[in-house]
N, C-alpha and C positions, 0 to 999 in steps of 0.2 A: 697442588695435586691435579692430575689430568687423567681423564678416563674416556674411553670410546664406548658409545652406545649405538645400537642399530635401530633405525626407525623404518619399519616395513610399510609397504603399500597395502591398500585394501581393495577388494572388489565387492560389489553388491550382487549377491546371487538372486535376490529379488528386491524390488523397491515399489511399494504401494503408497500412493499419496491419498490420504483419507479425507483431507479437508484443510481449510485454512483456520487458524486459531485467531482469537481476538488480538493477540500480540503481533500478528502479521506473519509469524512463522507458520509452517505447514506441519500437519500431523501425519506422521509417517509410520510405516511398518516395513521393516527391512531385515533380510538375512545378510550378514556381513562376514567376510572371511579375509584374514590377513594372508599375504603371499610373500615370498622370499626375495622380492625386489626391494632393496633397502637403501635409504640414505644413511650415511655415516654422520653421527653427531658426536663431536668431541667437546667435552665440557671441562674447562680448566678453572680452578678456584684461585683467587688472588686475595690478599689481605684487604685491598681497597680498589676502587676504580669503577664501580657501577657495573652495568650489564652491557656487553657488546656482542654483536653477531656478525660473522663474516662467512661468505660462501663464494669460493672461487668460481669465476665464470658466470655468476648470476648476480644481478643487482637486486638485493633484497630491500624491502621497504624499511625505513629507519624507525627506531624508537618504538612507540606504541603501536605502529602499524605492523610491526613484525611479530608474528605469533610466538616464535621461539623466545624472543626477548620478553614479550608479555608474560609468558609462562614463568620465566625466571623471576621477573619482578613480583609476580603474584605470590609464588611460594615463599620468597624471601620476606615479603611484607607480612604474610600470614604467620610465618615462624618468628618474626621479629629479629631477623638477622641482617647485619650490614657487612656483606662481603662482596668482593669483586668476582664477576663471572664472565669468562670469555667463551663463546659458543662458536665452534667452527663446523660448518655443515658441508659435506660433499654430497651434492644432489645427484641421485640416479633416477629418482621418481619424477616423471614429467610434471611440470607445474600447471596448476589449474586444469587438471585432466580427469577428474572424477576418481582419483586414486587416493586422496586423503594425505598427500605428502606433507603439506604444511601442518596439518593436525597431528600427524604422526611425529614430526619433529618436536612439536610442542609437548606432546605426551612424553617423549624421550627425555626432554629437559626436566619436566616435573619428576619423573622417576629417578633421573640422575641426581638431582640436587637433594631429593629426599634421602637417597642412599649415601651420597658422598658427604653430606653434612649431618648424617645420622639424626634426621629430624623425627622420624618415627611415625609419619602419617600412614594411616591404613589405606588399602586400595580404594575403599569407598570415599575416604576424604580426598584422595587424589582425583578420583572421578568427579566429585562435586566441584573441585577447583577447575578441572578440565572443562566442565560444562559451561563455566563462565567465559571460556576462551572460544569454544566452538562445539557444535553438536557432535562432531566425529571424534573429538579428543578423548572422551570417556571410553569409547570403544577400544582405542589403542592401549589404554591403561588396563582395561578388562583382559586383553591379551588372549582371547580365545574366540572361536566362532560364536556369533551371537545373533539373537533375535532382538532387534532394537525397535522400540515403539515411542510414542509421543513425538518429541522433536528429534528423536534418535538417541537420547541419553538414558532411557530406561532399557536396561539390558538383562537378558537371561541367556544362559548357555544353550547352544543348540546341541542336539544329539550328535554322536560321531558322524562326520561326513566321509564320503568315499575318498579313497586315495587316488584322486585324479590329478592331472596337471593342466595348466592353462597357457595360452599364448596371449599376451597383451599387445594390442595394436593401437597406436595413436597416430592419426594422419596429420598431426601438426597444425591443427586449427584451434582457435580460441573460442570457447563456448562460455557465455556468461551464465552462471548458475542462477543469479537473480532474474535474468530475462527469461530463462527456461521456466522457472516456477511461476513467474508472473503471467506467462502465456498459456499455462496449463489449464485445460478445461476440466474442472472438478465435477465429476459425475457420480462419485462414490461417496460413501459415508457409512454410518451405522457401526455395529459392534465389530470388534476384532474377530469374533467367532465367525462372522460372515465371510471373511477373506478365504480365498483358496488356501488350503493347508500346505505349508512348506514342508516337503518331504524329500529327503536327500540321502537315503540309506544306500542307494546304488547309483551308478553312473546314469542309468536311464531315468530314475526318479528325480535326480538332481536336474537333469536337462529338462524334464517335464515341468519343473517348478520355476525355471528361469523366467523372470518377468520384470519389466521396468516401465512404469507409467510414463516416465520422462521421454522415452523413445518417440512417443507420438508427437512431441514438439521438435525434438532434435533431428530425427531422421529426414523429415521433409525439408527442413531448412538447410541441412548440411548433407547433401547426397554422398559425400565422400565417407561419412560415417557409416551409412548404409552399405556403401561399397566395401568397406573394410569387413563388415559382418559377412557379406556375401562371399568375399574371397576366403575367409576362414572356413565357411561352410563348404565351399567348393574343394578346399584342400583337406577335408575330412573331419572337421570339428563335429563332435556329437551334439553340440549346442553352442549358441552364440548369444551374447547380450552386451548392451552398453552398461558401463559401470557409472553409477551416480548420474550426474548431469552431462557426462561425456567430457571430451570427445573420445576417451579411451573405450574400446570394446575388447572383449575377450572371447576366445574359443575354448571349449572344454575337450580334453583329450584323455584317453584311457591311461596313457603312460607318458613319462617324460621324454623318452627318445622320439616318440611321435611328435610331441610338442616342439622339440628342438628341430626336427626335420622341417616342419611347417614354418617355423620362425625363420629358418635359413632361407627357404624359398621366398618368403615375403620380403625379407631384408635385402635379398639380391635383386628383386624385381620392382621395388618401390623405394621411395625416400622416407617412408614412415618410420616412427619409432616402433621397434618390435622386440619383445622379450619373452622367452619361455620362462615360466615360473612354477614353483611348487607351492601348495598351501602350507600354512603354518598352524 
């Protein structure tokens, strides 16, 4: 049995870092939105043979270091099943770019095997397994715009968001998430109620709510990321923000044709990764 699943990217519409936990992880408060830039994840079941992952054109870490493979092994172990699984991934989401591609692939594998093997785990059970793999994985299983707190795994649905479009821009540099968080000066804390309220019923209120604490570390260190934001603003974006720990930034546009026009201009005049996307 073989089946195709789509693994979408995400953007952070806001990201507040509220402090460091005793575990070493950071306490976050984020608004997260999936977009229609997707990896293709093909899952094939075999009678035997263990778990294998392949991705054309990309060297993936082997075995336990691969998140998609770890996801397959985890759900098979929990369900007490001994079957072979081959996972083939077509990558369209830039790697290590603040868009959650690896976490989305892992979530797709959990959802795929739960469905294809008729295991019957609930969404909450899948989210709990996802949290063992990475903090973004539960969000992709949640599969709707979310307000995420704690380490990012406590999720609640956001009110309806405006029907805007985005242009994703990645200047092709590597940014270490661990280094960014380690370098962040933590000045905030206190109750969630003290945070600026995330309000996004209109294009204007969405843009007013855009915020990412990690920009204070990344933009001075990597001027090209700040340049990408500036280029988007100059081309008419109503708002711009870095997603996650970067290096991808996005611009907000009122409609998809505008986003496509700007993406075409940037793609023609730079060697950056550029993609117009719609929210999911």
